[in-house]
BAFI-3210 file (N, C-alpha, C; in Angstrom, 3 decimals, decimal comma, padded with zeros to 6 digits):
// residues 245
n [1|2|3|4|5|6|7|8|9|10|11|12|13|14|15|16|17|18|19|20|21|22|23|24|25|26|27|28|29|30|31|32|33|34|35|36|37|38|39|40|41|42|43|44|45|46|47|48|49|50|51|52|53|54|55|56|57|58|59|60|61|62|63|64|65|66|67|68|69|70|71|72|73|74|75|76|77|78|79|80|81|82|83|84|85|86|87|88|89|90|91|92|93|94|95|96|97|98|99|100|101|102|103|104|105|106|107|108|109|110|111|112|113|114|115|116|117|118|119|120|121|122|123|124|125|126|127|128|129|130|131|132|133|134|135|136|137|138|139|140|141|142|143|144|145|146|147|148|149|150|151|152|153|154|155|156|157|158|159|160|161|162|163|164|165|166|167|168|169|170|171|172|173|174|175|176|177|178|179|180|181|182|183|184|185|186|187|188|189|190|191|192|193|194|195|196|197|198|199|200|201|202|203|204|205|206|207|208|209|210|211|212|213|214|215|216|217|218|219|220|221|222|223|224|225|226|227|228|229|230|231|232|233|234|235|236|237|238|239|240|241|242|243|244|245]
n.u [174,186|171,204|168,804|165,401|162,507|160,305|159,878|158,753|158,621|156,961|154,837|152,524|149,344|147,136|143,938|142,954|141,391|141,054|142,560|144,005|145,998|148,137|151,209|152,544|154,706|156,568|157,964|158,736|160,226|162,416|161,077|158,733|155,189|152,955|150,049|147,768|145,327|142,042|139,187|136,736|137,858|139,971|142,510|143,998|144,182|145,170|147,683|148,903|148,868|150,655|153,024|153,455|154,098|152,036|150,823|152,042|153,483|152,048|153,633|156,568|158,291|158,935|160,442|161,333|163,040|165,228|165,079|163,912|160,514|159,679|161,875|163,254|161,476|161,127|162,976|161,941|159,495|160,394|161,141|158,968|155,835|152,356|149,039|145,994|142,736|140,636|141,280|142,455|142,267|142,914|140,191|139,587|141,858|144,023|145,084|147,884|148,593|147,929|149,718|152,175|152,151|152,150|154,510|156,445|156,076|157,195|159,811|160,803|162,333|162,043|159,456|158,126|159,224|159,515|156,845|155,765|157,069|155,987|153,245|153,295|154,176|151,959|150,164|148,510|148,397|147,375|145,454|146,364|145,622|143,116|140,577|140,590|138,157|136,457|137,069|136,624|136,123|137,970|139,854|140,773|141,983|144,187|145,552|146,131|147,954|149,954|150,831|151,778|154,034|155,718|158,146|159,724|159,596|160,828|159,173|155,737|152,651|149,342|146,082|143,257|142,980|141,256|138,761|135,562|136,054|135,287|135,074|136,919|138,559|139,690|141,140|143,049|144,391|145,452|147,238|148,972|150,130|151,540|153,366|154,796|156,081|157,565|158,969|160,017|160,985|159,716|158,669|155,538|152,902|149,787|146,425|143,494|140,186|139,487|139,872|140,315|141,918|144,192|145,267|146,115|148,002|149,627|152,604|153,060|151,220|149,450|147,381|145,199|143,547|141,391|143,444|145,631|148,260|147,567|148,389|151,083|152,741|154,219|152,250|152,226|153,058|150,982|148,694|149,518|149,524|146,948|145,682|143,222|141,403|139,690|140,008|141,464|139,740|138,287|140,360|140,993|138,688|139,084|141,439|140,839|138,581|136,817|135,482|134,207|131,636]
n.v [178,347|176,556|175,909|176,963|174,840|175,777|178,887|182,170|185,278|188,215|187,113|187,024|186,578|187,103|187,123|188,408|191,290|190,473|189,908|187,226|186,407|188,248|189,644|187,573|186,664|184,227|181,742|178,418|176,253|173,378|170,171|170,934|170,668|172,298|174,213|175,744|178,074|179,485|181,315|180,211|180,916|182,423|182,166|179,892|177,451|178,549|179,342|176,829|175,795|177,539|176,978|174,340|174,429|174,433|176,745|179,920|182,734|186,045|188,092|188,457|185,747|182,216|179,563|176,151|174,239|175,800|175,946|177,596|178,058|178,665|179,082|176,730|174,625|171,882|170,547|171,231|169,844|167,226|167,073|167,278|166,078|165,692|165,906|166,355|167,891|166,450|163,399|161,908|158,926|156,003|154,276|151,800|150,355|148,353|148,758|148,312|148,624|151,323|152,594|151,760|153,136|155,852|155,799|155,401|157,763|159,435|158,872|156,486|153,629|150,837|150,248|148,439|147,338|149,625|150,432|148,331|148,771|151,286|150,713|148,929|150,657|152,323|150,564|149,108|146,864|144,008|144,855|145,070|143,979|144,878|146,735|150,265|151,534|150,323|151,222|152,872|156,332|156,882|154,845|155,526|157,914|157,045|155,714|157,940|159,269|157,349|157,460|160,030|159,953|158,097|158,628|159,500|162,271|165,456|167,421|167,515|168,288|168,915|169,305|170,276|167,676|166,149|166,274|165,031|162,659|160,029|159,815|157,761|157,643|160,193|159,966|157,987|159,339|161,515|160,189|159,149|161,453|162,463|160,346|160,366|162,784|162,470|160,005|159,926|162,452|164,319|167,419|168,913|170,518|171,768|172,547|173,092|172,782|171,736|172,513|171,141|169,058|170,429|171,187|168,733|167,825|169,843|171,836|174,470|177,371|179,252|182,002|183,003|185,843|186,975|186,776|187,849|187,302|187,043|186,051|184,199|181,737|179,538|176,771|176,456|179,001|180,544|179,602|180,288|183,033|183,818|183,477|183,686|182,455|179,416|177,590|176,742|177,385|179,601|181,468|181,588|182,827|185,365|186,155|185,944|187,795|187,456|185,089|185,211|184,465]
n.w [063,484|063,980|061,511|061,594|061,629|060,204|058,674|058,105|056,332|056,338|054,810|052,231|050,648|048,073|046,442|043,706|044,678|047,219|050,297|051,545|053,286|055,357|055,636|057,170|059,608|060,959|063,082|063,518|065,606|065,171|065,950|067,200|067,911|066,269|066,424|064,321|064,634|064,081|062,828|060,363|057,147|057,983|056,985|057,315|055,769|053,414|054,344|054,874|052,267|051,023|052,438|051,765|049,125|047,298|046,607|045,439|047,075|047,110|047,940|050,050|051,824|052,370|054,233|054,518|056,668|056,021|053,267|050,410|049,605|047,055|045,219|045,671|045,485|044,801|046,420|048,916|048,830|048,960|051,569|053,194|054,562|053,751|054,726|053,478|054,147|052,963|052,006|049,072|047,303|045,244|044,923|043,860|044,057|046,147|049,594|049,716|047,019|046,581|048,386|047,363|044,932|045,780|047,199|045,204|043,775|045,603|045,331|046,336|045,543|046,006|047,612|049,351|051,764|053,342|053,460|054,950|057,409|058,133|058,328|060,455|062,457|062,620|063,598|061,834|060,293|058,285|056,559|054,025|051,515|051,068|049,420|048,958|048,691|050,464|052,944|056,112|057,229|059,292|058,869|056,316|056,941|058,399|056,401|054,899|056,578|056,526|053,803|053,848|055,455|054,395|053,059|055,088|056,150|057,391|058,304|058,980|057,597|058,506|057,564|059,034|060,418|062,024|060,985|060,489|061,847|064,180|067,837|068,574|066,338|066,458|068,838|068,130|066,088|067,528|069,288|067,391|066,256|068,467|068,871|066,424|066,679|069,087|068,847|066,237|066,003|064,467|063,140|063,498|061,886|062,209|061,209|063,027|064,427|066,819|069,947|072,293|071,465|070,746|073,212|074,064|072,282|071,077|071,257|070,793|069,656|067,120|066,204|063,741|062,446|060,195|058,241|059,561|061,842|065,110|067,491|068,866|070,513|072,977|074,144|076,893|077,842|076,811|078,207|080,791|080,652|080,889|083,556|084,765|083,182|082,473|080,435|077,214|075,210|076,202|076,324|073,625|072,564|073,547|072,236|069,561|068,356|066,278|066,563|068,914|071,284]
ca.u [172,817|170,340|167,648|164,093|161,782|159,449|160,076|158,181|158,881|155,957|154,215|151,211|148,682|145,869|143,169|142,366|141,422|140,882|143,814|143,771|147,053|148,803|152,492|152,751|156,083|156,371|159,062|158,409|161,471|162,391|160,581|157,485|153,874|152,400|148,657|147,323|143,899|141,399|137,831|136,640|138,256|141,035|143,747|144,764|144,484|146,063|149,025|149,417|149,117|151,884|154,175|153,656|154,424|150,868|150,598|153,163|153,042|151,977|154,867|157,171|158,894|158,852|161,456|161,170|164,380|166,198|164,887|162,884|159,388|159,481|163,091|163,737|160,227|161,272|163,665|160,988|158,518|161,029|161,397|157,723|154,679|151,156|147,749|144,926|141,504|139,932|142,306|142,022|142,988|142,308|139,350|139,549|143,122|144,184|145,955|149,274|148,768|147,925|150,944|153,279|152,072|152,612|155,918|157,269|156,017|158,100|161,183|161,215|162,385|161,486|158,738|157,392|159,789|159,175|155,405|155,565|157,512|155,043|151,986|153,512|154,221|150,591|149,328|147,487|148,659|146,243|144,528|147,153|144,965|141,739|140,412|140,369|136,753|135,733|137,590|135,913|136,830|139,130|140,854|141,358|142,869|145,435|146,257|146,657|149,169|150,971|151,423|152,466|155,314|156,479|159,493|160,382|159,791|161,214|158,041|154,454|151,558|148,021|145,050|142,026|143,107|140,210|137,480|134,765|136,436|134,575|135,989|138,011|139,482|140,412|142,110|144,133|145,160|146,207|148,352|149,914|150,859|152,484|154,433|155,629|156,902|158,471|159,807|160,696|161,493|159,095|157,951|154,166|152,178|148,417|145,253|142,429|139,155|139,256|140,789|140,694|143,033|145,367|145,854|146,662|149,041|150,482|153,550|152,936|150,051|149,297|145,987|144,983|142,286|141,285|144,734|146,675|148,662|147,300|149,012|152,000|153,530|154,088|150,980|152,433|153,047|149,645|147,815|149,978|149,251|145,537|145,410|141,828|140,584|139,713|140,218|142,019|138,615|138,013|141,482|140,848|137,668|139,675|142,485|140,262|137,225|135,952|134,715|133,671|130,202]
ca.v [178,399|175,572|176,514|176,592|173,930|176,605|180,319|183,041|186,703|189,069|186,272|187,529|185,942|187,739|186,610|189,636|192,334|189,862|189,582|186,043|186,340|189,557|189,818|186,532|186,404|183,121|180,785|177,195|175,501|171,940|169,351|171,440|170,357|173,648|174,273|177,026|178,218|180,650|181,121|179,857|182,035|183,215|182,042|178,718|176,560|179,299|179,253|175,486|175,659|178,275|176,293|173,051|174,790|174,329|178,119|180,843|183,966|187,302|188,755|187,802|184,454|181,167|178,516|174,919|173,715|176,652|175,896|178,512|177,301|178,985|178,830|175,371|173,931|170,429|170,098|171,357|168,750|165,979|167,109|167,434|165,229|166,525|165,229|167,346|167,627|165,378|162,554|161,271|157,719|155,195|153,374|150,461|149,686|147,940|149,602|148,130|149,212|152,778|153,055|151,578|154,235|157,092|155,621|155,628|159,196|160,090|158,509|155,239|152,667|149,563|150,777|147,459|147,221|150,856|150,379|147,399|149,454|152,352|150,106|148,415|151,822|152,821|149,455|149,038|145,711|143,117|145,438|145,364|143,538|145,377|147,897|151,494|151,906|149,702|151,749|153,934|157,619|156,758|154,005|156,306|158,903|156,360|155,522|159,250|159,494|156,425|157,983|161,291|159,740|157,013|159,070|159,958|163,724|166,124|168,242|166,964|169,250|168,300|170,321|169,816|166,212|165,463|166,518|163,857|161,466|159,756|159,979|156,785|158,077|161,358|159,479|157,320|160,380|162,249|159,358|159,027|162,718|162,520|159,374|160,856|163,860|162,020|158,883|160,245|163,824|165,027|168,660|168,796|171,780|171,389|173,385|172,331|173,507|171,077|173,097|170,123|168,303|171,310|171,108|167,392|167,469|170,923|172,503|175,903|177,698|180,557|182,309|183,913|186,576|187,646|186,803|188,440|186,516|187,876|185,439|183,083|181,475|178,158|176,522|176,703|180,450|181,056|179,294|181,033|184,460|184,064|182,614|183,777|181,652|177,999|176,723|177,348|177,934|180,952|182,296|181,738|183,829|186,679|186,470|186,018|188,310|187,055|183,910|185,402|184,175]
ca.w [064,012|063,343|060,854|062,104|060,743|059,353|058,919|057,080|056,452|055,681|053,787|051,817|049,519|047,730|045,312|043,211|045,700|048,541|050,955|052,384|054,298|055,369|056,326|058,184|060,022|061,889|063,195|064,251|065,799|064,945|067,044|067,761|067,362|066,186|066,024|063,772|064,918|063,491|062,330|058,950|056,296|058,616|056,203|057,762|054,648|052,529|054,923|054,621|050,831|050,730|053,029|051,087|047,738|046,425|046,177|045,578|047,748|046,371|048,367|051,201|051,514|053,390|054,141|055,285|056,890|055,334|051,812|049,943|049,065|045,639|044,455|045,916|045,796|044,686|047,622|050,019|048,739|049,403|053,009|053,940|054,325|053,745|054,792|053,294|054,888|052,260|051,402|047,833|046,931|044,189|045,696|043,267|044,361|047,539|050,431|049,299|045,687|046,748|049,034|046,406|043,968|046,409|047,547|044,007|043,496|046,554|045,007|046,983|044,440|046,462|048,778|050,159|053,111|054,054|053,715|056,065|058,635|058,460|058,764|061,815|063,343|062,769|064,075|060,787|059,438|058,074|055,581|052,827|050,280|051,081|048,556|049,707|048,631|051,573|054,204|056,821|057,264|060,174|058,211|055,224|057,547|058,751|055,133|054,542|057,362|056,018|052,570|054,138|056,158|053,751|052,679|056,309|056,083|058,638|058,715|058,556|057,589|058,635|057,372|059,684|060,383|062,775|060,339|060,159|062,594|065,421|068,973|068,544|065,300|066,978|069,822|067,412|065,400|068,545|069,737|066,275|066,161|069,585|068,627|065,318|067,213|070,142|068,434|064,981|066,039|063,362|063,397|063,005|061,730|061,880|061,387|063,661|065,158|068,098|070,915|073,275|070,899|070,790|074,552|074,277|071,312|070,589|072,147|070,543|068,850|066,499|065,917|062,622|062,417|058,903|057,557|060,395|063,000|066,289|068,670|068,632|071,712|073,418|074,809|078,325|078,073|076,511|079,341|081,971|080,464|081,175|084,713|085,183|082,281|082,825|079,278|076,014|074,455|076,704|075,880|072,178|072,307|073,824|071,263|068,211|068,527|065,181|066,922|070,255|071,324]
c.u [171,943|169,122|166,369|163,450|160,969|159,710|159,476|158,528|157,827|155,239|152,793|150,662|147,341|145,253|142,403|142,509|141,292|142,232|143,567|144,778|147,886|150,042|152,682|154,245|156,019|157,611|158,606|159,697|161,298|161,853|159,310|156,284|153,103|150,967|148,281|145,805|143,358|140,026|137,865|136,953|139,369|142,336|144,568|145,148|145,375|147,498|149,647|149,737|150,380|153,108|154,469|153,896|153,246|150,446|151,907|152,667|152,949|153,201|155,356|157,781|158,749|159,960|161,057|162,560|165,445|166,063|163,709|161,770|159,102|160,710|163,615|162,565|160,376|161,951|162,754|160,016|159,108|161,171|160,124|156,744|153,443|149,921|146,660|143,677|140,723|140,938|141,740|142,907|142,301|141,509|139,307|140,830|143,179|145,054|147,393|149,531|148,789|149,245|152,168|153,322|152,621|154,079|156,828|157,229|156,982|159,557|161,692|161,172|161,774|160,725|158,166|157,904|159,432|157,683|155,119|155,958|156,491|153,723|152,120|153,526|152,813|149,641|148,170|147,770|147,401|145,244|145,179|146,432|143,506|141,648|140,033|138,911|135,926|136,134|136,673|136,737|138,083|140,235|141,539|142,323|144,210|146,241|146,873|147,932|150,288|151,631|152,214|153,829|156,168|157,923|160,238|160,655|160,218|160,087|156,765|153,386|150,225|146,967|143,718|141,994|141,992|138,837|136,774|135,101|135,554|135,567|137,150|139,044|140,305|141,484|143,313|145,019|146,030|147,426|149,411|150,756|151,919|153,648|155,355|156,580|157,953|159,426|160,595|161,323|160,890|158,434|156,577|153,514|150,757|147,424|144,178|141,431|138,937|140,267|141,187|141,864|144,322|146,055|146,516|147,833|150,050|151,411|153,533|151,746|150,206|147,828|145,934|143,604|142,256|142,649|145,879|146,988|148,528|147,893|149,921|152,859|153,437|152,733|151,082|152,364|151,669|148,699|148,198|149,655|147,809|145,113|143,950|140,907|140,772|140,033|140,869|140,913|138,309|139,110|141,356|139,810|138,182|140,637|141,960|138,814|136,269|135,089|134,084|132,166|129,384]
c.v [177,411|176,250|176,054|175,605|174,719|178,066|181,108|184,490|187,467|188,334|186,754|186,696|186,622|187,030|187,793|190,722|191,769|189,434|188,430|185,933|187,609|189,527|188,833|186,329|185,415|182,251|179,614|176,389|174,023|171,227|169,833|170,704|171,668|173,577|175,657|177,085|179,455|180,297|180,677|181,081|182,883|183,180|180,819|177,809|177,253|179,213|177,888|175,310|176,408|177,514|174,962|173,217|174,635|175,693|178,886|182,124|185,137|188,154|188,088|186,469|183,494|180,161|177,340|174,308|174,499|176,670|176,771|177,746|177,597|178,592|177,410|174,454|172,409|169,857|170,170|170,197|167,424|165,921|167,188|166,304|166,096|165,647|166,286|166,958|166,475|164,554|161,860|160,072|157,058|154,090|151,956|149,673|149,309|148,944|149,508|148,787|150,733|153,261|152,828|152,735|155,518|156,999|155,888|157,097|159,965|159,708|157,263|154,139|151,317|149,828|149,732|147,350|148,449|150,880|149,475|148,044|150,497|151,766|149,490|149,564|152,329|151,759|149,219|147,896|144,857|143,619|145,613|145,030|143,962|146,637|149,131|151,929|151,326|150,278|152,818|155,222|157,518|155,928|154,767|157,362|158,279|156,036|156,844|159,579|158,596|156,979|159,253|161,086|158,649|157,406|159,695|161,456|164,293|166,983|167,634|168,036|168,513|169,407|169,774|168,287|165,477|165,596|165,203|162,602|161,297|159,853|158,993|157,165|159,269|160,919|158,831|158,346|161,148|161,462|159,221|160,292|162,810|161,559|159,822|161,939|163,334|160,926|159,164|161,634|164,703|166,321|168,550|170,174|171,426|172,510|172,536|173,262|172,921|171,564|172,098|169,300|169,119|171,184|169,764|167,058|168,576|171,470|174,005|176,142|179,056|180,758|183,339|184,558|187,381|187,843|187,388|187,503|187,387|187,282|184,314|182,915|179,981|177,996|176,820|178,194|181,048|180,824|180,105|182,516|184,827|183,214|182,629|182,918|180,166|177,081|177,486|177,965|179,365|181,924|182,606|182,810|185,236|187,103|186,604|186,484|187,923|185,855|184,052|185,175|185,433]
c.w [063,260|062,751|061,531|061,137|059,728|059,704|057,769|057,396|055,649|054,547|053,495|050,666|049,298|046,538|044,739|044,264|047,115|049,112|051,919|053,514|054,202|056,256|057,484|058,414|061,180|061,909|064,064|064,392|065,461|066,182|067,696|067,161|067,420|065,693|065,551|063,882|064,229|062,976|060,869|058,096|056,870|057,830|056,549|056,597|053,627|053,029|054,644|053,140|050,396|051,227|052,357|049,591|046,780|045,897|046,267|046,226|046,786|046,679|049,640|050,817|052,694|053,146|055,017|055,440|056,165|053,832|051,414|049,232|047,596|044,831|044,602|046,252|045,759|045,922|048,841|050,012|049,210|050,922|053,847|053,615|054,458|053,759|054,647|054,066|054,270|051,471|050,175|047,520|045,739|044,861|045,141|043,528|045,830|048,295|049,947|047,946|045,757|047,327|048,149|045,417|044,576|046,818|046,369|043,588|044,397|046,337|045,695|045,931|044,798|047,759|049,734|051,589|053,938|054,389|054,906|057,388|059,082|058,964|060,151|062,817|063,638|063,315|063,111|059,812|059,322|057,056|054,206|051,530|050,202|050,222|049,371|049,716|049,760|052,924|054,787|056,764|058,127|059,557|057,088|055,775|057,916|057,494|054,680|055,301|056,852|054,758|052,845|054,780|055,529|053,496|053,853|056,269|057,425|059,185|058,137|058,696|057,591|058,544|057,882|059,774|061,115|062,121|059,992|060,926|063,825|066,585|068,990|067,491|065,733|067,965|069,128|066,712|066,384|068,985|068,644|066,138|067,249|069,350|067,494|065,815|068,178|069,678|067,167|064,996|064,962|063,849|062,756|063,015|061,346|062,105|062,054|064,326|066,551|069,133|071,991|072,769|070,907|072,141|074,810|073,365|071,042|071,672|071,955|069,626|068,200|066,199|064,795|062,745|061,126|058,242|058,340|061,560|064,245|067,561|068,213|069,872|072,008|074,101|076,304|078,626|077,825|077,675|080,577|081,870|080,778|082,371|085,150|084,319|082,580|081,662|078,143|075,174|074,882|076,282|074,390|071,842|072,584|072,728|069,841|068,321|067,409|065,537|068,307|070,256|071,605]
res [m|t|a|a|a|i|r|t|w|d|l|c|r|s|y|g|t|y|q|a|l|t|k|l|s|l|e|v|p|r|g|e|v|f|g|l|l|g|h|n|g|a|g|k|t|t|t|v|n|l|l|t|t|l|l|e|p|t|s|g|r|a|e|i|g|g|r|n|t|v|n|d|a|a|s|v|r|r|s|i|g|y|l|p|e|n|v|q|f|y|d|s|l|t|l|m|e|n|l|r|f|f|g|r|l|s|g|i|r|k|p|d|a|r|i|a|d|v|l|r|f|l|d|f|t|g|h|e|n|q|r|l|g|t|f|s|k|g|m|r|q|r|v|g|i|a|q|a|i|l|h|d|p|s|v|l|f|l|d|e|p|t|s|g|l|d|p|e|g|v|r|i|l|r|e|t|i|v|r|l|n|q|e|y|g|m|t|v|f|m|n|t|h|l|l|t|e|v|t|k|t|c|t|s|i|g|i|l|n|h|g|h|l|v|h|h|d|t|l|v|n|t|l|a|s|f|p|e|e|e|s|l|e|a|i|y|f|q|l|d|p|a|v|a|p]
***
């Protein structure tokens, strides 16, 4: 049996007496573009931090490609890419210098050829000698994706990837996600508030409500289950009463 890309069993995370995530049991098959939705404070970023080994669970367990995120954390990190909401780079260094640094951190001994391939894939050549401090938010986001996929991960995590982007930046990001999934076969797991983007990029969704997973299904099945509703937004308000208008 082929291992799922992402699987959790009763995954919990608490901060003192506050329960941020409660018994999350989730399976994301390989090749999916999975969108995790929920109100602010629902537990979305906590979930990503647990799956990317930045946090350890209070209880329960998670696996990425069959590897335990606690007992085999180093192996998990080698198999995933991660783009946080606020990408941090060395602004005084050029694009090439930043990507060389991150490439070597990822274990790529001679990263220049791989960097060139990734920049061509992202249609982002011509900026190699430009300092990151001069880049716009959209340009920095593309650099963030470049560093996240330099080592050719099997799973890519995106935490609110459209935050602060203008419509053109959102369009470019959407097209990049679809291409990574379709051309590279990459599994993508993203948190987002833009429901219109979910309908254009995601193949399956999950909804968190105060740390509890209240819905998980393919996008097609979700839309078909609510034939009377005209949009995913209307369905979302039904499934997550915490955000109902």
